[in-house]
N, C-alpha and C positions, 0 to 999 in steps of 0.2 A: 728217215727224217731228213730233209735238206740241211746242208751245211749253213750255219748262220754266219753271216759276214758283214752284217750292218748293225749298227747301235742306234737304239732310240731312248732318250732319257725323258722322264716326266717328274713332276714335283707333285706329291701327295701330302695329306696330313700325317702326322705322327699316328693318329688313331687308324687311318685307313691302312698305312704300312703295317701296324700291328695286327690288324685283321687279315691281311695278305700273308703275313708270315705265319700266323696261326693256322690259317687254312693250308698252306704249303706243307706245313709240319704234319698235319693230319694225314695229308695225302703222300708224304715222304717224297717231295720233291723241291727243287729249288723254287724261289718266288718267281724268278724269270721264266722259268718252264711253266709255271701255273699261269702267268699272265698271258705267256704266248699261246697256250691251249685255249684260255678264254677268248683271246682275240681271234684265233683262226675259226673257232666254233661260230663266233659273231660274224665274221665275215662270210663263211659259208652259207649261213641263214639269210644274209642281207645283200649279198653282191647282185643277185639276179632278181631283185625286186625292183619294181619301177620307181 
């Protein structure tokens, strides 16, 4: 995996944050890692579409 050297901050509801934390805990990974994984998969699926 590439070195991460940039920061992106987002605001979410408390409920959404709790859902992210619960899913990350299930997968035994940090929330930031879960978000990065989901976004990488999204971009791979959509970058080459018209």
